[in-house]
N, C-alpha and C positions, 0 to 999 in steps of 0.2 A: 625603459626601467631603469631607474637611478642605482646609486650604490643602496642607498639605503632602503628602497624595497627589496631591491634582491636581500639583504642581510635578513628582512622580516618574511620571506620568503620562507629562507633556509630554516628563521626561528620559526616558522609556524610548522614545516614538516619536521624540522626534532621534537616541537613535541608532542606532533598527533603520533610518532611511534612511541615515545615515551605512553602517552597515555594508552596505546594502542595496547605495550607489551604490559601496563598495570590492569586493565580492561581484560582481557583474556587469562590474566593471571588471579585473576579476583582482588585486587589491590586496591582496595577504596581507598587507603591513606594516600599511597604511593601517589594516586589519581586526585585528589583533591591537590596536595602538592603542588601536579605539575600545573594543572589550570588557576590554580589562585598564585603558581609563582607567573604561572602567562600576566594577568593583572598586573601583581606587581612592576613588571617590567615594562607596562604601559601601554600592552595590549589592549585595544576596548572590549568591554564585554561581551556586545557584539560579535566579534570576530572567534574570544575564546569560546563562545556558544555554537556559531553557525559551521566554521571554519576546522577549528580544534575538533571539538565532541560532534558537531554533525560531522566529520570526514573521518573520524574515529568509526560513527556507526556506521556508514555508508563501506567505509571497507568490511566490517562484522559483516554487512551481506553479501558482500561479494567475496566472502571466506567460505561463507558457512555453503554460498550456491558453488563451490568449486570444491567441495570436501576436503578441504583446509582444517577446518574446526564443526565440531559437531554440535548437536543442541542443543547441550545442558555447558556450554564454549558458550556459545553464541549469548545467551539466557544469560551468565555469569556477564560477559560483557556489557552488556544492553542494562544492567542493574546498577552495574559500576557506574557507565555512561551517567544513567540517570541521578545518581547521586554525585557526579562531578555537577549536573546540573545546578541541583540546589545549591553547592559552594559557591559556585558563581554567584548565583542568584541571594544569598545572603551575603557577599562581599562585596557586589557592586554600590557604587554611588545612589544611593535613592533619588527617582528619578519622582518630580510633583507632577501627578496627572494632567494633562492639557488636550487632552482628544475625548473622543465617544467610550460608553461601554462596550465591549466585545466579548462573548462568552463563544470557547474555543471547546471544540468535543469534537471526539471519535466518531466513526459512522458505526452503526450496530453492529457484534458481532469482531468489531476491528481491535484487536489487540495490543497492535505496534502505534504506542503511545509517545513515543519516544520524537518523533518529528510532531505534533500537537502539543510536546511539552516545551522544545523549543522555540517554537511559533509565541506561546502563550510569554517567554517568558524574554522575547524579542521585545511584542507588542508593549508589556511592562517598563522594557528601559526607554521606547518611543513616546512613553508619557499615556497610555494608555492605561483603564482599568477593567482590569481583566477576569473574566471567569473562567478557569482551566475546569472541565470535569472531568477528564480523562479517560479512558478507553471504553470500547461497545456501550456507547449510552443509549439507550432504548426511547425513540420518540417519544412515547405519550412521556417519560420523564423529561426532556428536553423540553417541552410543550409549556411544560408544568413550572419549569424553571423559567422558563423564556414570558409565562405571561406576571410569576413573580417578580422578577429583576426587570423585565423591558430596555433588551442590549438594545443597540444603534446594528447588532449587524452580528451574525453567528462564521464564526471559520471551523470548517467542517471539513476532520482530516480523514482520506482509507487513502492505505497503501494497497488491499488486496480486490481486485475486477472482482471478485464473486460478490464484494457485498454491496456492487454496483445499485440491487434492487433494493435493498434497504435504505441508500444513500437518495433513490429517488422518493421514498418513503416519506426521508427524514427531510428533505430539502419539501416539498410540498407541506411538510407539516410543519416547516417555518416559516412557508411562506401563508398559510392558513391565518398565522399570528401576525402578521404583519409584517416580519422580520425577515431584510436578505440572506443571502448564505453565500458565504465565497469560499469554493472550494479549492483542496488543495492533496494532492499526494497519489501516487502511481496510478491509485486505480482510477483517475479519473483521463489518465492519457497522456502521452506525454508533451502534448498541446490542448489540452484543456477539453478535446474533441467531446468525451459522454458527459464532464459539467453542463455544458450546453445541452444538449440533446435532454438531461433530466430537468433544467427548470435551475438551475444556477445563476443566479445575479453577477457572479463575478470569478475568476479562476485565476491561481496565481502558479506559477513554476516552483515557487521557491518561498519561505519566510519572509529575506528582505523583501522581495515583490510583494506579497501580502499586506506587510505594513506598511507600506509603500502608498499602496490604494486603499486600504483602508485610513490611510491620513488624513489621502483626497475629499475622505469622505462615504460615510456609509453607499454601498451600490441600491442602484433607487430600485424597486421593485418596477416591475413588468405589469403592461394593464390585468392579464390574471395572471392569477398568481401559479406558479407551481409550473408544473409539464404535465401532470395529472395521467393514473396509465393510461386513460381513454384516449391521451393527446398522441399514444405511439402503436398508429395505427397495426400495426405487424403482431402487435400480440390477439388481436380481435382470434389471430387462428388456432389458439390455446398450444400451441406448440412450447411454449416456454415452459407453461406452469405443469403439461403433461409431462415434460422431460423433470423438471423440478420435483413433482411427487413421486415420481416413479426409480427418482436416483439411484436407491439402495437394490432394487431388482434390477435396474439397470448393469451396475456391478454384478453382481451376483452372476446374470448372463453369461457376460464376459467374460468373465472367469472363468467360468465351466467349459466357455467356447474357448479359452487357448488354453486349457488344460488337454483338451481334444485337440489342438493343433500344433501345441509343443508338450508334448508327454515326459521332458523333461522338467518343467513344471510340477509335476506329481512328487518328484524328490526334492521339494524345497524344504529351507528349513522353515520352523513357525516365524520368523526374525524373514527372512526372503518373503512368506506367504504376506505376512502384512504391509509390506511395502510395496509388493505388487499390488495390495487392495487398494493402499492408500492413492496411487499413483490413478488406477481407477479411477478413482473417486474423487481425485481436483479433476480430469479430463471428463466426465460428465458435470463435476459441478463448471465445469470453466464454458461446454458448449452450454448449460444453461444459461449464464451470465450472457454469455454470446445471441442466443436467443431474444434475450429482454432488450439487448440493444441493438440486433440486426445488425453484427457488426463481422465480418469473416476475420478481419485483420486481429481481432479480440483472443481470440482462438488461435489463429495461426502461431502470431507471435509468443501465447502460455507453448503452441508445442517446439516452437524455439527452443526457447527455454529448458523447458522440457529434456526436451535431446541435448544439451547443455553440460545437466545434470547425471543423465543417464550414462553418457561420453565419461565423465569423471569419473563414474561409478565403476566405468568398462563394460557397458550394453550399449552393444551398439543401438544407433536411432531407430536404425531399420525394424526393431522389436515394436514401436506405436502403431508401425503398420497394421500388421492383425488385428489390434486392439482396435484401431479403429476403422476398420473390415466389420468386426461383428458390430460393432456398437450401430452401425450404417444400413446392420443388416435388422437390428434389432428395432430399428428409425424408415422402415421402410418407407411408410406412408405421411412420412415428413418432412418435404420439399423443403427446406427451410434450415433444417437439422441436417439433412442429406448435402444442400451446399456448402454449410460452414464447414461441414468435416470432410470434404473431398479437399475444399481448399484448404483445410489442415494436412492430410494425406503431402497436399504436394509441398507445404513446406517443410515436411521431414523428410521427402526425397530427393529434393532439390536440390539442397547443399551435398547430398551425400553423392549425387549423381556429377553436381560440378566438383567434389574433391576425387570421383575415382579417373 
């Protein structure tokens, strides 16, 4: 690393810290001053977008998971970052289009739109014509758009793994129009395994990689469009369908069982009851998603993350085990679900055993 690189790295760190303070304070003007100041100092617009604004947004997620900021602060910071992206987009030098047309959209039900927005602006800087459709785009609306505009590819963003079934429907719908899909975001796995499973023609771990892949030419479509549901043979057992359709009933049954096992729950405040019900709903929803992709790791990783969040709240991770046991009892006739639950239970207990 040269001295200039060191100065630049320090400068980026300083700007991330300045933008972080402005974002959590809801100070849009200071946030704009930070990013515009970076541009004025010669920092490339792409770096301001991905390293400064993107760096702050990653910190927002980490701080929320650690319970150091609340939901309102998370939303405030995200809104400020979104406005900072606009400031950069308006101030950056115009780039004449020299590549193809790309549609950027979020999976239906996906509200975390900032990663897709950042990708859109990076693609514009790289010389693409971009149509950014924003958060939670239903497949029928996306298909109408594709027929009307004829883009070279769709860049599909998803942060929530529970939206993978919806992502599958979107990927299949795009393929039916002859439009290839490049997928990105945490929902598709750290190595893109779920993107490939669900039929996406390409996957990128970040915006820079996605832009580079698209600059090389849109990914080709395979001989068979998409990866239709009947090409996921495990879905024939209907376990995913049954769990997905009975999520509310499963949450109610497990909650009632927990009250019997843990009498202290009966004196919970309304807020504690709501949080517990939300946690159970997330567990069931991730179980359903793991059944859809037939992957134990997706559920186990979620439970590991949940255990960390609960620990921050002062709740022992072992409290998840009774809920998993009750859920396994409700799904006693579902072998894949019980297998996934067993792996999840082990994921919760093994770190606790190692720490003891």
